[in-house]
Structure formats: C-alpha cells, structure tokens
One Martini backbone bead per residue (centre of mass of N, CA, C, O) as a GRO file, in nm:
protein
   63
    1UNK     BB    1   0.663   0.998   0.284
    2UNK     BB    2   0.949   0.948   0.130
    3UNK     BB    3   0.864   1.127  -0.137
    4UNK     BB    4   0.738   1.259  -0.391
    5UNK     BB    5   0.479   1.475  -0.480
    6UNK     BB    6   0.324   1.314  -0.691
    7UNK     BB    7   0.219   1.066  -0.524
    8UNK     BB    8   0.072   1.242  -0.318
    9UNK     BB    9  -0.119   1.378  -0.514
   10UNK     BB   10  -0.256   1.131  -0.626
   11UNK     BB   11  -0.373   1.035  -0.357
   12UNK     BB   12  -0.538   1.292  -0.292
   13UNK     BB   13  -0.712   1.293  -0.559
   14UNK     BB   14  -0.793   0.955  -0.511
   15UNK     BB   15  -0.830   0.861  -0.198
   16UNK     BB   16  -0.562   0.819  -0.065
   17UNK     BB   17  -0.258   0.700   0.095
   18UNK     BB   18   0.008   0.803   0.312
   19UNK     BB   19   0.280   0.606   0.425
   20UNK     BB   20   0.466   0.428   0.653
   21UNK     BB   21   0.642   0.163   0.748
   22UNK     BB   22   0.498   0.115   1.033
   23UNK     BB   23   0.185   0.157   0.893
   24UNK     BB   24   0.133  -0.029   0.647
   25UNK     BB   25  -0.014  -0.275   0.761
   26UNK     BB   26  -0.256  -0.128   0.880
   27UNK     BB   27  -0.353   0.000   0.623
   28UNK     BB   28  -0.394  -0.264   0.467
   29UNK     BB   29  -0.606  -0.389   0.655
   30UNK     BB   30  -0.808  -0.163   0.616
   31UNK     BB   31  -0.840  -0.178   0.309
   32UNK     BB   32  -0.916  -0.495   0.285
   33UNK     BB   33  -1.186  -0.450   0.443
   34UNK     BB   34  -1.304  -0.270   0.179
   35UNK     BB   35  -1.125  -0.427  -0.041
   36UNK     BB   36  -0.955  -0.625  -0.292
   37UNK     BB   37  -0.776  -0.378  -0.397
   38UNK     BB   38  -0.428  -0.255  -0.408
   39UNK     BB   39  -0.228   0.036  -0.453
   40UNK     BB   40   0.128   0.012  -0.424
   41UNK     BB   41   0.338   0.303  -0.381
   42UNK     BB   42   0.685   0.287  -0.472
   43UNK     BB   43   0.736   0.036  -0.257
   44UNK     BB   44   0.742  -0.285  -0.336
   45UNK     BB   45   0.876  -0.425  -0.094
   46UNK     BB   46   0.682  -0.314   0.126
   47UNK     BB   47   0.422  -0.413  -0.004
   48UNK     BB   48   0.486  -0.717  -0.020
   49UNK     BB   49   0.554  -0.762   0.285
   50UNK     BB   50   0.284  -0.651   0.403
   51UNK     BB   51   0.088  -0.847   0.259
   52UNK     BB   52   0.221  -1.106   0.348
   53UNK     BB   53   0.189  -1.052   0.664
   54UNK     BB   54  -0.148  -1.077   0.610
   55UNK     BB   55  -0.183  -1.336   0.385
   56UNK     BB   56  -0.072  -1.278   0.103
   57UNK     BB   57  -0.002  -1.433  -0.173
   58UNK     BB   58   0.232  -1.403  -0.420
   59UNK     BB   59   0.019  -1.489  -0.653
   60UNK     BB   60  -0.174  -1.226  -0.569
   61UNK     BB   61   0.050  -1.048  -0.687
   62UNK     BB   62   0.132  -0.743  -0.854
   63UNK     BB   63   0.392  -0.564  -1.050
   0.00000   0.00000   0.00000
C-alpha cells in the first residue's frame, strides 16, 4: 500500500492486487491456488519471504 501511484494503477488496470505486509502471505496463498505464477513488486524482499514462507523454494523464484 505504501508505494507510488504507478504500481497501484498497473495492478488496477491488469486485475492485480495491492497488499500490505501483514496480508501478503494470505494474498499469495490465494493467488497460487488460482495460478502457477505471480508477479510481486515493488518489494522483492517481502515477496521472496512471503512465498518462501508458503513453501516455494528459492530456486523457483525469479528476480
């Protein structure tokens, strides 16, 4: 939520979601139940930690 307007607009235009740190893991669990790949930005550290915490191996992540 605490990011520039451009990433929020991108998400809104393309059916994405803007999330906060506390709900990132829940959002990713929900997304991975529906699809194989997720684009997470702009905080790569939050993204990597969140998908790692739900069992995605680091070698399955792309930066």
